[in-house]
Residue, then its C-alpha position, 0 to 999 in steps of 0.5 A: m136682698k129678699h132677706f134684708q127686706s123682710i128683717l126692714i119689714l118687722p119693724v114696720l109691723f111691730l111700729c103698727s102693733e104698737m103705735h096704739a098703746q103709745d102716750n102721745d105726749t111721751i112721743m113728743k119728749k121723744i122727738h125733742e130728745e132726738y132732735s136735742y142740740e145738746r145731746s148731739l154735742k155731747s154724743s162724743i161721750n158714747s164712743n164708749p159703749a159703757n157710756v150709752l147707758g144713760s145717754r137718753k131719758y126716753d127709748i126710741t125707735v125709728f123706721n124710714i126710708f129715704t132718697q138723696n139727690s146731690n150735684t157736686p160739680n166741686e168736688i175732687q175727681q176721684k169722688g165723683k160729681g154727685k150721688n143718687i142713693w134711696g134706702a130703708e134704715a131701722r134703729t133702735h134705743q131701749i131701756l130695759d130696766p135703770k141698769t140695762t140698755v140695748w141699741g142697734n141699726a140696720s140699712y140698706s142702701q143702693g144707688k149710683n156715684k156720678q161721673v167718678v174719675w181716676n179711681e176705680n176702688a171703693d171706699y177711697d177715704i180709707i184706701y187712698p192714695y192707692v187706687a186704680a185709675d184711669s182718665v175715662g171712669g163714668d158712673m159707679k152704682f153701689e149698694n151697702y148693707a150695714f148691722s150694729g148692735g150693742y149692750s150696757r149693763e151696770f154692776n154696782s159702781f161699774t158699768i160694762g158695754i159692748t157694741g159691734s158693726y158690720r157693713a158690707s158694699l158692693s160697687y160696680r159699673d155696667l160700662d168699659p172700664r168695669p171695676k168690681n168692688t166688694s168690701a166689708n168692714f167689721s168693728l168691735a168696741l168694748g168699754a166701762h166706767k166706775m162712779m166716782f164719790g158719787k159725782f162724777k164717772i171715769g171710763a176707758y174702752v178698747e176698740a179693733e176693726k178689720y176692713t178688707q176690699k177685693h178689686y177687679l177691672s175688666f174691659v169688654s171692647n175690643q177696640g183697646f183700653p185706657m192706661i190703667y195707673n197704680m196710683s201713690g198720691l199727688g198724680n204719681s203713680n208706680e210706673l213698673l206696676s201700672g198698666k197691667l195689673r187688674q185685681a187687688y186685694y186691701e186688708g187692714w187693722s185698726y185698733g185703738g181706745g179712749l178715756q172720758i170723765f164726766e159729770a154723771e147725773n146730766r153730763s153737765w161736763y164732759l172730757t174725752a180723748g181717744i187714739k186710732k192706728l190703722n194699717l192697710d196693705k195693698l196686695l196683687t193677687e196676680y202675683t202671689d198677693l205680691n205686697a205694693s204698699r202700705i198705709d200707716e195711719q194715726q188718729f187722736n181726738f178730743s172733746l170737751g164740754k161744759f153746760f149749765e141750765t137756769g130755769r127755761i134757759s140751757w147753755g153751754i160751750s164745747a171744743n172738739g179737736n182731731h189730727i191724722n197722720r197718714k203714712g204711705t210707703e211703696n215697696l220696690f221691686l225688680n222684674d225678672n219677667s212679665r210675671n215675677y217680681i222680686q222686692i228689693g227694698s221699700a220707700q215711705r214717699y206718701n204724707h198727709q196730716i189733717t189737724d182741726i179745732l172746733l168751738k161751738g156755742f149752745l143757747e136754748l130756750e124753751h117755752k110752753k110748747a116750743k123750743s128754739s136753740l142757737l149753735p154758734f161756732f168757730g173752727w180751724l183746719q190745717e191740712k198738709e200732702n206731701y209726695n217726696n220723691p219727686v217733690s209735690f205737695i199741698d199745703l191748706n189753712k182754713l177759717i170756718y165759722g157760721a151758726d145753725y138755729q133750730w125751732i121745734n114746735t109741738f102744736t098738739d099732742k099728735l102734730a110737731l114740726s122741727v125747722c133747722m137752718g144754718l149758715a156756715v162760711t169756709d175761708v181758706y186764708k193760706k194756701d200753696a202747691a206744686f206738682s211735679i207731673s209734666n209729661k202727662p196732661g191728664i193727671q195734671q189737669m186732675l191735680q190742677e181741678n182738684y187743687s183748685y176746689q180744695s183751696s176755694d173759700f166758699w159759703q153754705a146754706k141748709l134748710d132741714v124740716n121735719f114734720h110729725f102727724s098721726l096717720p090711721v095705721i101708723k099714729n106718730a108717722y113723720a115726713g122730712g126734707k133737707m136742702v143744703y146749698s154750697d157756694f163757690k167761686n166757679g159755681n154751686n153744689m147742690f144736696f137734696a134728701a126726703t125722709i118718710g117714716g114712724i118714730f115710737 
């Protein structure tokens, strides 16, 4: 913790020493580029680290301290009912020369995830459905550390790039049941692109990631403790392994790659496609690393866009699509005695498929000191989750539509304001489900409440404001706030965030 705080202090000291030498007009151009909708829409190109070269016109370094608070009574119970977070982040993108770019990020955050039930693990979205679960749960405290960096260099008509990242997390609870989860991700990506006919670039990249999580669950009370389930999907659990096991180790690898082709000068058009595969095992360390289950997941994605510029007017259209297919296999055991399990087979029983397509329009008007942007969007999402023995399923089809609007105004060379507001609607036009758990009322209630949230229509409004100003020490400081309100039939979710920092 102390070492990490020292790392985060360094950008502040550097920022303070450099601010006096900064050109404030350039700072305002950096701010406009940082908030640009168009740059954000083209960000999928940068999945290839070689393509980071040329993705920005200006160097930028940002340091900020932030806090977030969310209340989410409408959410699946395994993810909790909201979070309280505070943290700090430093990130930079530096153009060393026209042929070389480097970038990096360091962050630390801590807080708590409120009222987490039916999940005693961390990183639920990575390891589900194979979590340890009970009906008691409670608030889960956590700490997260993350570092990343990259390098991209041009050699004649070729450009190469490399990027890596590391994330470590600790989550725990001080009251029974008392989980302690330590997880880590390490990823590496290599990429290259080549200029073709002086007009467009063709690129490719490969990536790999290692994930681990150590889970340990304990109780202090002598008055008994709840049943601990070894969940396997849609409320089902491994009856042989439930109730006994307190330790587990998750280990997995993901690997993949992608292709891109895009216009060389301004990236006025682009097409990208990628694939990624994940294999994740759950090992029971109390039983000589018995392999209890395995996740096999495949992800496919694509994006394309076309942009135009006419004087002070810019406009365009983009499309993004994703398909995720997650399969879960349970190993079957013969129990000779309380400490000896013999694997006698395996069965693939769980399957979860998510497919989504999102279309976005883009219109930007630039005035002397102000810029306004409109981003309408329309999307379709299909989700199918199945467990085949006993049969359970969820089948959902949704339409998502709305628009975001942004206004950025430069009042002086030391004063600027960015305001972003948006409205989105999620319409569930088809839904169906069936659950087979009848003799466990607590699990049945959890499934019904989760499904009620997953199949609900709702609308969402957001407001994001960032104010840039000058201070005696930090000449280019900023403060921001964000609010997101989600309205459901049976209540609402609220999210608040505040940030203060410097940009140069």
